[in-house]
Z-matrix of the N, CA and C atoms (Angstrom, degrees):
N
C 1 1.415
C 2 1.560 1 108.26
N 3 1.333 2 108.35 1 137.18
C 4 1.591 3 115.26 2 -177.87
C 5 1.520 4 106.66 3 -81.29
N 6 1.378 5 110.73 4 152.14
C 7 1.483 6 118.47 5 167.34
C 8 1.423 7 115.83 6 -76.90
N 9 1.193 8 120.18 7 121.68
C 10 1.635 9 126.44 8 177.59
C 11 1.506 10 109.20 9 -85.40
N 12 1.318 11 112.35 10 135.76
C 13 1.408 12 114.87 11 -174.72
C 14 1.564 13 111.01 12 -106.04
N 15 1.383 14 114.10 13 11.83
C 16 1.428 15 122.22 14 175.24
C 17 1.443 16 110.54 15 -114.95
N 18 1.339 17 125.41 16 126.31
C 19 1.395 18 127.96 17 -179.55
C 20 1.557 19 109.50 18 -117.31
N 21 1.421 20 114.97 19 161.64
C 22 1.468 21 116.15 20 177.23
C 23 1.484 22 115.35 21 -64.90
N 24 1.210 23 116.30 22 137.32
C 25 1.560 24 125.04 23 -171.71
C 26 1.505 25 117.00 24 100.72
N 27 1.440 26 115.06 25 -13.11
C 28 1.396 27 117.53 26 169.38
C 29 1.446 28 119.84 27 -64.71
N 30 1.289 29 117.84 28 153.10
C 31 1.402 30 121.36 29 171.83
C 32 1.504 31 109.12 30 -100.81
N 33 1.375 32 115.51 31 123.15
C 34 1.466 33 121.57 32 -175.03
C 35 1.530 34 110.20 33 -129.98
N 36 1.324 35 114.91 34 159.87
C 37 1.427 36 128.27 35 179.61
C 38 1.620 37 108.09 36 -120.79
N 39 1.224 38 117.33 37 132.93
C 40 1.417 39 123.40 38 176.72
C 41 1.564 40 108.32 39 -80.75
N 42 1.421 41 112.51 40 121.39
C 43 1.550 42 121.53 41 -171.32
C 44 1.556 43 105.76 42 -104.41
N 45 1.302 44 123.20 43 -4.77
C 46 1.430 45 120.12 44 -176.33
C 47 1.468 46 111.18 45 -155.74
N 48 1.282 47 122.62 46 154.47
C 49 1.400 48 125.16 47 173.40
C 50 1.527 49 111.77 48 101.99
N 51 1.366 50 116.88 49 -165.70
C 52 1.474 51 120.69 50 -174.25
C 53 1.574 52 109.39 51 -74.74
N 54 1.354 53 115.69 52 -25.97
C 55 1.407 54 117.15 53 177.85
C 56 1.517 55 116.65 54 -97.82
N 57 1.200 56 117.56 55 28.94
C 58 1.457 57 125.25 56 -179.82
C 59 1.511 58 114.45 57 -54.22
N 60 1.277 59 116.30 58 125.30
C 61 1.575 60 119.01 59 176.17
C 62 1.462 61 107.62 60 101.76
N 63 1.457 62 120.98 61 -19.20
C 64 1.528 63 116.14 62 -179.32
C 65 1.574 64 110.84 63 -72.22
N 66 1.331 65 115.16 64 154.15
C 67 1.436 66 121.82 65 173.85
C 68 1.544 67 114.13 66 -124.05
N 69 1.347 68 116.52 67 149.92
C 70 1.391 69 117.63 68 179.38
C 71 1.474 70 106.45 69 -165.24
N 72 1.295 71 112.20 70 179.14
C 73 1.584 72 123.05 71 172.25
C 74 1.467 73 108.32 72 -98.59
N 75 1.256 74 118.98 73 137.02
C 76 1.404 75 128.05 74 176.30
C 77 1.558 76 108.17 75 -69.56
N 78 1.359 77 116.24 76 122.52
C 79 1.543 78 117.24 77 -179.03
C 80 1.573 79 107.05 78 -93.77
N 81 1.330 80 113.98 79 -38.79
C 82 1.473 81 114.91 80 -169.16
C 83 1.526 82 105.68 81 -155.52
N 84 1.446 83 117.03 82 137.60
C 85 1.361 84 123.01 83 174.70
C 86 1.512 85 115.04 84 -109.73
N 87 1.263 86 119.86 85 118.32
C 88 1.494 87 128.26 86 177.85
C 89 1.441 88 105.02 87 -85.03
N 90 1.459 89 120.67 88 96.21
C 91 1.490 90 118.57 89 -178.55
C 92 1.486 91 109.60 90 -70.06
N 93 1.337 92 122.14 91 -37.43
C 94 1.486 93 121.47 92 -171.69
C 95 1.400 94 110.48 93 -66.03
N 96 1.374 95 121.82 94 -28.43
C 97 1.445 96 124.55 95 179.92
C 98 1.511 97 114.15 96 -97.88
N 99 1.335 98 119.00 97 -9.22
C 100 1.568 99 124.69 98 -172.11
C 101 1.529 100 109.63 99 65.11
N 102 1.347 101 121.34 100 32.91
C 103 1.397 102 120.41 101 -177.30
C 104 1.633 103 106.97 102 -125.12
N 105 1.292 104 109.69 103 163.48
C 106 1.503 105 118.33 104 174.39
C 107 1.416 106 113.04 105 -137.06
N 108 1.362 107 119.84 106 153.15
C 109 1.406 108 124.79 107 178.98
C 110 1.627 109 106.53 108 -106.75
N 111 1.336 110 112.00 109 114.56
C 112 1.451 111 118.77 110 -176.41
C 113 1.472 112 109.76 111 -106.14
N 114 1.452 113 113.61 112 131.84
C 115 1.444 114 119.60 113 -175.88
C 116 1.569 115 109.35 114 -58.56
N 117 1.444 116 119.78 115 126.53
C 118 1.407 117 122.74 116 172.46
C 119 1.521 118 110.30 117 80.73
N 120 1.181 119 126.66 118 -0.82
C 121 1.481 120 126.89 119 178.38
C 122 1.416 121 111.43 120 -114.64
N 123 1.565 122 116.29 121 144.07
C 124 1.392 123 119.12 122 178.48
C 125 1.482 124 113.96 123 63.08
N 126 1.310 125 118.17 124 44.30
C 127 1.460 126 123.32 125 177.52
C 128 1.471 127 112.67 126 -75.74
N 129 1.418 128 112.25 127 132.52
C 130 1.537 129 115.61 128 179.49
C 131 1.529 130 105.07 129 -126.43
N 132 1.352 131 114.01 130 155.55
C 133 1.498 132 117.20 131 176.25
C 134 1.383 133 110.75 132 -91.20
N 135 1.469 134 114.92 133 131.66
C 136 1.403 135 118.71 134 179.00
C 137 1.508 136 109.90 135 -125.30
N 138 1.286 137 116.64 136 134.79
C 139 1.490 138 124.30 137 -178.03
C 140 1.475 139 108.31 138 -80.50
N 141 1.385 140 118.30 139 129.18
C 142 1.408 141 120.50 140 -179.90
C 143 1.499 142 110.59 141 -120.59
N 144 1.182 143 114.77 142 133.51
C 145 1.645 144 123.77 143 176.82
C 146 1.518 145 98.80 144 -71.01
N 147 1.336 146 110.85 145 150.46
C 148 1.536 147 121.93 146 170.02
C 149 1.523 148 107.10 147 -59.22
N 150 1.386 149 121.04 148 135.00
C 151 1.367 150 125.93 149 173.33
C 152 1.487 151 112.92 150 -142.52
N 153 1.354 152 114.75 151 -179.53
C 154 1.472 153 109.34 152 178.93
C 155 1.461 154 117.01 153 -65.16
N 156 1.388 155 120.01 154 -32.47
C 157 1.396 156 128.27 155 -177.76
C 158 1.525 157 106.95 156 -69.97
N 159 1.395 158 116.03 157 -43.48
C 160 1.393 159 122.52 158 -176.66
C 161 1.525 160 109.19 159 -128.24
N 162 1.449 161 116.84 160 84.01
C 163 1.412 162 115.80 161 -172.61
C 164 1.583 163 113.64 162 -70.09
N 165 1.371 164 117.37 163 -16.62
C 166 1.420 165 116.11 164 -176.56
C 167 1.627 166 106.78 165 -80.12
N 168 1.326 167 116.87 166 -30.70
C 169 1.468 168 117.46 167 -167.00
C 170 1.493 169 117.59 168 70.07
N 171 1.418 170 118.02 169 -142.37
C 172 1.405 171 117.24 170 -179.51
C 173 1.510 172 121.66 171 95.65
N 174 1.299 173 111.70 172 -166.39
C 175 1.531 174 114.78 173 -177.83
C 176 1.509 175 111.31 174 -101.25
N 177 1.364 176 117.61 175 126.70
C 178 1.437 177 121.34 176 -172.43
C 179 1.579 178 106.98 177 -119.37
N 180 1.329 179 117.33 178 135.06
C 181 1.486 180 119.66 179 172.28
C 182 1.495 181 108.89 180 -83.29
N 183 1.367 182 113.13 181 137.51
C 184 1.457 183 117.51 182 175.76
C 185 1.464 184 112.36 183 -151.08
N 186 1.401 185 122.43 184 154.92
C 187 1.354 186 121.50 185 -177.37
C 188 1.518 187 113.32 186 -77.75
N 189 1.330 188 113.58 187 144.13
C 190 1.524 189 121.04 188 175.99
C 191 1.507 190 104.61 189 -108.07
N 192 1.379 191 114.18 190 156.57
C 193 1.451 192 117.81 191 175.79
C 194 1.471 193 111.22 192 -65.56
N 195 1.337 194 113.54 193 147.68
C 196 1.413 195 124.46 194 175.17
C 197 1.616 196 110.58 195 -122.00
N 198 1.323 197 117.00 196 141.59
C 199 1.458 198 118.56 197 -179.70
C 200 1.552 199 111.36 198 -62.08
N 201 1.375 200 110.46 199 143.98
C 202 1.412 201 117.42 200 -175.28
C 203 1.603 202 109.48 201 -63.50
N 204 1.373 203 115.34 202 -36.64
C 205 1.364 204 122.84 203 179.24
C 206 1.560 205 116.94 204 -60.73
N 207 1.236 206 115.44 205 -14.61
C 208 1.455 207 120.21 206 179.04
C 209 1.468 208 111.33 207 -105.54
N 210 1.480 209 119.57 208 17.42
C 211 1.453 210 123.86 209 171.61
C 212 1.463 211 105.20 210 -126.53
N 213 1.534 212 107.38 211 153.73
C 214 1.372 213 120.52 212 -179.38
C 215 1.508 214 107.95 213 -135.15
N 216 1.276 215 113.96 214 131.35
C 217 1.560 216 117.52 215 179.72
C 218 1.484 217 111.78 216 -65.30
N 219 1.359 218 115.83 217 145.18
C 220 1.426 219 119.11 218 176.75
C 221 1.619 220 110.50 219 -104.34
N 222 1.375 221 115.52 220 141.98
C 223 1.439 222 115.44 221 177.39
C 224 1.544 223 107.75 222 -84.43
N 225 1.286 224 121.13 223 179.91
C 226 1.372 225 128.25 224 177.47
C 227 1.624 226 115.55 225 -59.71
N 228 1.301 227 110.85 226 -24.88
C 229 1.458 228 121.51 227 173.84
C 230 1.614 229 116.16 228 -84.18
N 231 1.265 230 107.78 229 -7.84
C 232 1.503 231 112.09 230 176.39
C 233 1.492 232 113.06 231 89.88
N 234 1.367 233 123.08 232 12.74
C 235 1.450 234 118.36 233 174.11
C 236 1.453 235 110.29 234 -106.18
N 237 1.333 236 116.14 235 156.40
C 238 1.399 237 123.48 236 177.79
C 239 1.579 238 112.99 237 -68.46
N 240 1.229 239 114.99 238 153.45
C 241 1.489 240 121.60 239 -175.43
C 242 1.513 241 109.99 240 -156.65
N 243 1.410 242 116.29 241 153.12
C 244 1.470 243 115.79 242 165.11
C 245 1.544 244 108.48 243 -94.99
N 246 1.394 245 111.45 244 164.14
C 247 1.526 246 120.06 245 -171.86
C 248 1.489 247 109.60 246 -109.63
N 249 1.310 248 112.80 247 132.62
C 250 1.417 249 120.38 248 169.03
C 251 1.525 250 113.30 249 -120.54
N 252 1.315 251 117.12 250 171.09
C 253 1.470 252 127.64 251 175.47
C 254 1.460 253 116.26 252 -119.50
N 255 1.380 254 114.73 253 139.54
C 256 1.486 255 114.29 254 171.53
C 257 1.514 256 103.77 255 -148.47
N 258 1.386 257 109.99 256 170.28
C 259 1.470 258 119.30 257 178.09
C 260 1.498 259 107.65 258 -97.28
N 261 1.264 260 118.98 259 127.46
C 262 1.510 261 122.50 260 171.21
C 263 1.494 262 106.60 261 -121.62
N 264 1.235 263 119.69 262 111.01
C 265 1.530 264 126.08 263 -172.82
C 266 1.414 265 107.70 264 68.98
N 267 1.419 266 106.95 265 -109.00
C 268 1.593 267 105.59 266 178.84
C 269 1.459 268 110.28 267 -127.22
N 270 1.416 269 114.92 268 21.75
C 271 1.496 270 124.17 269 170.87
C 272 1.501 271 116.64 270 -109.89
N 273 1.290 272 113.73 271 146.72
C 274 1.406 273 124.39 272 174.28
C 275 1.441 274 108.01 273 -90.75
N 276 1.367 275 117.03 274 124.61
C 277 1.552 276 117.36 275 -176.79
C 278 1.484 277 111.12 276 -127.83
N 279 1.211 278 117.59 277 147.97
C 280 1.565 279 119.05 278 169.93
C 281 1.481 280 109.99 279 -84.90
N 282 1.389 281 116.04 280 145.12
C 283 1.468 282 123.15 281 179.26
C 284 1.412 283 112.87 282 -134.57
N 285 1.280 284 124.02 283 151.37
C 286 1.534 285 127.57 284 173.26
C 287 1.401 286 107.97 285 -80.91
N 288 1.468 287 115.03 286 125.62
C 289 1.436 288 116.81 287 -171.64
C 290 1.722 289 106.17 288 -79.34
N 291 1.359 290 115.68 289 -16.22
C 292 1.417 291 118.20 290 174.26
C 293 1.475 292 113.32 291 -71.87
N 294 1.342 293 117.99 292 -51.48
C 295 1.539 294 117.15 293 -170.23
C 296 1.543 295 105.57 294 -109.81
N 297 1.363 296 119.30 295 0.00
C 298 1.464 297 117.23 296 178.44
C 299 1.471 298 118.43 297 66.47
N 300 1.463 299 119.25 298 12.82
C 301 1.411 300 119.68 299 -177.76
C 302 1.472 301 110.57 300 -103.67
N 303 1.351 302 114.97 301 148.05
C 304 1.376 303 123.86 302 178.50
C 305 1.499 304 114.64 303 -64.88
N 306 1.409 305 116.47 304 130.80
C 307 1.431 306 121.41 305 -178.25
C 308 1.436 307 113.50 306 -89.90
């Protein structure tokens, strides 16, 4: 299994596909499928049967997973960057390859 450089809570921009240019926060990372669920990105319509929690039922919009390769991490300034790792003291930290700052 490959090491994923995007974690939940990161702010990312979609760099390829139908949702190109959209930004959001990663809610969940699906390691086994190399995909992530990003808030407000890749919305799909899902039909729901009426239930106790949703007595009306109907069509609900929800986020679908998007492949990690189509996402790019954003720096504090809002520009896309690649992710590197380095040891600082006795801790391994992620850093932005563009601005060289710790993420």
